Each structure stands twice: as structure tokens, then as C-alpha cells.
C-alpha positions in Angstrom: -15.7 53.7 56.0 -16.0 53.0 59.7 -14.6 49.6 60.8 -18.0 48.6 62.2 -19.9 49.1 58.9 -20.3 46.4 56.4 -20.1 46.8 52.7 -22.7 45.2 50.4 -20.2 42.7 49.2 -20.3 41.0 52.6 -24.0 41.2 53.1 -25.8 37.8 53.2 -27.3 36.8 49.9 -30.8 35.5 49.5 -30.9 31.8 48.9 -31.3 31.1 45.2 -33.4 28.7 43.3 -32.7 27.8 39.7 -35.7 27.2 37.5 -34.8 25.0 34.5 -37.8 25.3 32.3 -38.7 27.0 29.0 -42.4 27.3 29.8 -43.5 30.9 30.5 -46.5 29.9 32.5 -44.3 27.8 34.8 -41.9 30.7 35.2 -44.8 33.1 36.0 -46.2 30.8 38.6 -42.8 30.2 40.2 -41.9 33.9 40.2 -45.2 34.7 41.7 -44.7 32.1 44.4 -41.3 33.4 45.4 -42.2 37.1 45.2 -41.8 38.6 48.7 -40.1 35.5 50.1 -36.5 34.8 51.1 -35.9 33.0 47.8 -34.3 34.6 44.7 -35.2 33.1 41.3 -32.7 32.4 38.5 -34.3 31.2 35.3 -32.5 29.1 32.6 -33.9 27.2 29.7 -31.9 24.0 29.4 -30.3 21.5 31.8 -26.6 22.4 30.9 -27.3 26.0 31.7 -28.9 24.8 34.9 -25.8 23.0 35.9 -23.8 26.2 35.3 -26.3 28.2 37.3 -26.0 25.9 40.2 -22.3 26.5 40.3 -22.2 30.2 39.4 -25.2 31.3 41.4 -24.6 29.2 44.5 -28.1 27.8 44.2 -29.7 26.1 47.2 -32.4 24.4 45.1 -33.3 23.6 41.5 -36.7 23.3 40.0 -36.1 21.1 36.9 -38.6 20.4 34.2 -38.6 16.7 33.2 -38.3 17.6 29.5 -35.4 19.9 29.5 -32.7 18.7 27.2 -29.9 17.7 26.7 -29.8 15.9 30.1 -32.8 14.1 31.5 -33.6 15.1 35.1 -32.2 11.9 36.5 -28.8 12.5 34.9 -28.9 16.1 36.0 -29.6 15.1 39.6 -26.9 12.5 39.6 -24.3 15.0 38.5 -25.4 17.5 41.2 -25.7 14.9 44.0 -22.4 13.2 43.3 -20.4 16.4 43.6 -19.3 17.0 47.2 -19.9 20.8 47.0 -23.4 20.5 45.6 -24.9 17.4 47.1 -27.0 19.5 49.5 -28.7 21.3 46.7 -32.3 20.3 46.6 -33.5 19.0 43.2 -37.2 19.1 42.6 -38.4 17.7 39.3 -41.5 19.2 37.6 -43.5 16.4 35.9 -46.6 16.3 33.7 -47.5 13.0 35.3 -46.2 11.2 38.4 -46.5 7.4 38.3 -44.6 4.4 39.7 -41.9 4.5 37.1 -41.2 8.3 37.6 -41.1 7.8 41.4 -38.6 4.9 41.0 -36.4 6.8 38.7 -36.5 9.8 41.0 -35.5 7.7 44.0 -32.7 6.0 42.1 -31.4 9.4 40.8 -31.4 11.1 44.2 -34.3 13.6 43.4 -35.5 15.3 46.5 -39.1 15.8 45.4 -41.5 15.6 42.5 -44.0 18.3 41.7 -46.8 17.7 39.2 -47.6 20.4 36.6 -49.7 22.5 36.8 -48.8 23.4 40.4 -49.9 26.0 42.9 -47.6 28.7 44.3 -48.0 27.2 47.8 -46.8 23.8 46.5 -43.5 25.3 45.4 -42.9 27.1 48.7 -43.7 24.1 50.7 -41.2 22.0 48.8 -38.5 24.6 48.9 -38.9 25.1 52.6 -39.3 21.5 53.5 -36.6 19.7 55.5 -34.2 17.8 53.2 -35.2 14.4 54.7 -38.7 14.8 53.3 -37.8 13.3 50.0 -39.8 11.7 47.2 
């Protein structure tokens, strides 16, 4: 191999987003939204697998269903945000209903954004591509 050529091992990877949700409709909507974009989707079905995926996949963002056991989204977010290597990972919580209590818990837990189900493909992309300062 010529010294000027790069191997695939050194090629830049697409930014990855971990979807923590066991709902097939949510997965289909999210996969459709990310199809043809810069984002690569990694799907897991529970919060502990989600934590592992953040580490193993080098995720830049997490879409986390509010009902994924065994951790609630606020515990999940605190674990991610309090680790120096992962605090920049965007955590977006998918909710069935967004009210004052949910917003308060999200702020206290360090959640970057809330997204109400059902959501449109454009909503997912807008949140993933938003500046980190545009929080809850």
C-alpha cells in the first residue's frame, strides 16, 4: 500500500446515535429519519445496554425512551453526564407526555432535550443537529 493511501481502519466514522427503545414503530421512525444523513443508528432495548452502547459505539447522542428499565432516564443521564469522557454525549428523552414535572426532572438530571411521542422525522434530526446549548 502506498504511504499516501489510507486504510478503512483510519477513515472517519459516521457519528452514532443510540436508540434505547423496545418499540418497533419508534425504531422505524428514527431509522427513517436518519436514513441518508450523517448519523448511524444503533438500537438497544434497555437502559443498561444503552450505557454499554454509549461506551462501545462511541455514541455522540442517545435517544432514550422514558420507560426503559432498569434505569429511569434521569439516572441514565446522570451516569453519562457525570463521566468526563461522555459528558458531551447528547441525551434526548422520548416521552409520552411532557409536563412541568418531566421538565423539572430533565433539567435536574442534565437531559439535553425532550421529545414527545409520537414524533416526526424532522423533529429527531432537528434535535440531533441542534447546538448543545439549546437544552430542555
